[in-house]
C-alpha positions, 0 to 999 in steps of 0.5 A: 510508456510502461515505466512512465505509467508506473512512475505516475501511478506511484506518484499519485498513490503517494499523494493520497491522504491517509488519516483519521476518519474525522479529518475532512482531508482524509481520503483513506483511513486505517485498517479496522483491526490489528490482525488485518494490519498484520496480514496486509503487512505480511503480503507487503513482505511477500510482494517485495520478493515477487515484484518491485515496490514503487510506493507505500508498503509501510505506515505513513509518516506521522502514524507510528502506531495504529493500523495505518498503511500507505497506499501501496503499489507494486510493479513487475509482478508475475500473474502467478504471484501470490500478491497478484492472485490473492485478495489482500 
């Protein structure tokens, strides 16, 4: 059951539309500031060593610049891991 849930959850995260706020199709916009983007991406890097990245973790396709991050899902993360304990 767990593996199937993770697979479906990751698939759903991959379907979320990331984009500009004026686009009606957008479900999630960019992070507000480049510093926040850098912090989030640093946690993604930490997360790669603390768990299994199953979705996201980078800029979405078509957004090579800006503060856009694809919805990100980690699995198999220990309760004492930083990405589990700290607000990102």
